[in-house]
N, C-alpha and C positions, 0 to 999 in steps of 0.2 A: 591523505591523512593530514590532519592539523599537527604541526610540530609540538605544540603545548600538549596536546592530547597523547601523543607519542611519548613524550618525555615523562608525564605523569604515569602512564602504563608500564614504562621501563622501571620507574622508581619503585612502583607498587610490587613488581615482580622481583625485584632485588631485595625489598624488605621483606617480603614473604619467603623468599629463598634463605635468608638469614636465620628467620624465625623457625623455619621447618628444619633447618640444619641441626637445631637443638644445642647449639653451643652455649646459649644463655637463656634463662628463664625470660618469659616476657615481662614479669615483674621487675626483673633486674633491668632490663633494657629501659623501661619505663620510668622507673624511680631510683635506680642505682643501688637499691638494697632489697633484700627478699625478707619480708616480715616472717617472723617465727624462727629464723636460723640463727646459727651462732655467729657471732662475730667478735674481733678483737678491736679495741679502740683505745686511743690515748690522745690526751690533750696537747696542742702544739703551742698556741699563744705567741707566734712569732708576727711581727707587724712590719709593713712596708709603706714608704711613702710614695704615693702616685702622683701624677700631674693633677693640677686643678685642686689643690689642697684635699685631696682624698687620701684615706689611709686604708690599706687592706690588712686584715688580720686573719692569718690562717688559725682555725679554732681546733680542729679535731682530724685525726687520721683514723679511718675505719677500715678494716681488712675483712673480707667474707670470701667464701669460696666462689661466689659468682661476681663480686664487685669489690674494687678498692676505690675509695674516695677520701677527699679532704673537704671539709666544711670550711666556710669563711664568711666573714662579714665586711662591710666597708662603712666608713663614717657618712659617705653620701649615698643616697638611694640609687643614684645612676652611675654607670661607667662609660667613659669615652672611648675606651681602648679594649681591645680583647686581650685576656691575660690567660696565661698557662704556666703549669708547673712542670719543670724538667728534673728528674730525680735519677738517683743511682743508688744501688744498695752496696754493701761491702763485698758482695759476691760478684760485682761488675755488670750486674743487670741495670739496663737503662730503661726507664719508665718515663711516660708522659702522661700528666694529667690535664684534660681539657675541660673548660668551663662547659658544664652540662645544664645548669639551671642558675638564674640570678633574677631576683626579684627583691625590691624594696630594701636594698642594701644587704641581703643575704644570699649565699649561694653555695654551689656543690662544684668541686672539680672531680672529674671521674678518670680513672685509668682508660686511656684511649690508645689509639695506634699511633706509631712512629715509623719511619721509614729506615729499613736496614737493607744494605745490599740492594737497594732500588725496589724493595718489597715493603709492603705495609705489614707491620707485626705488632702484636699485642703482647707486651711483656708483663709478667706479674711480678711482685716483690718476692724474691727467693724465700722459701719457707725456713731457711736455716740462716737468714740475713740477721744481723745484729744491729746495723746502722742503716739509715736511709738519708741521704743528703739531698735536700730539696732547694731548687733555684727558681725564683719567680721570674718570668719573662713578660714584658707588655709588647704589644704590636704598634706598629706605625711611629716609632720614634727614630729610627736610624735613618738619617739623610743619604748615607752611602748605598742603601739597599741590601747592606749585609744581612744574611739570614731572613730574607723576606721582610725585613723591617723589624725583627723581633730584637728587643734589647733587655739585658739583665737589669733588675731592679734590686738594689741593695745586696747584701751579702746572702750566701747560701746557708742554710740552717741544717744541722745534723741531728736526727732524731734518734734516740735510743730505743730501738724496737723491743728492748727486754722490759720496757714499761707499758707495753700493750696489755691490756686486761680483758678478760672474757666477759662478753656481755650477750644477753639474748635479747633480739630485737622483738618489739611487740608485734603480735599478730594484728592484721588489719580487721576492723570490725565490719 
């Protein structure tokens, strides 16, 4: 059997298993939000200087039952490094947001897996959390190899989650 064909088959089986498990709707996996559902959102407007005279601005935090995401934009249309957000709420929950989409200077960070006790874990912002502290990290900047080359960019920003406002997402046409 061709190795590439075997890898593609294994990947397809894994994706099918996740979808069939029913943990997340297909729309949430594909787009990060589920149209027609309730969400809470708030503006962030925190900016960070990136290498190459580029600037990252965190625009909005959105929280739904099936997805948690941060939208952002950059001053340039491209990025030379991967970026992620590491966050912790006031209840001690650690959350990681990985870049899920980026095109023409606009993108989305989605709640993703982090490793706890050697196991991949997806943590959600606690329902009763009052604050969320978010720190931006960029890859490939560390010469020492610390944290696989991830380095903090700028200062952490603490969000007051009491500012989250209800919004209904539009249904897809």
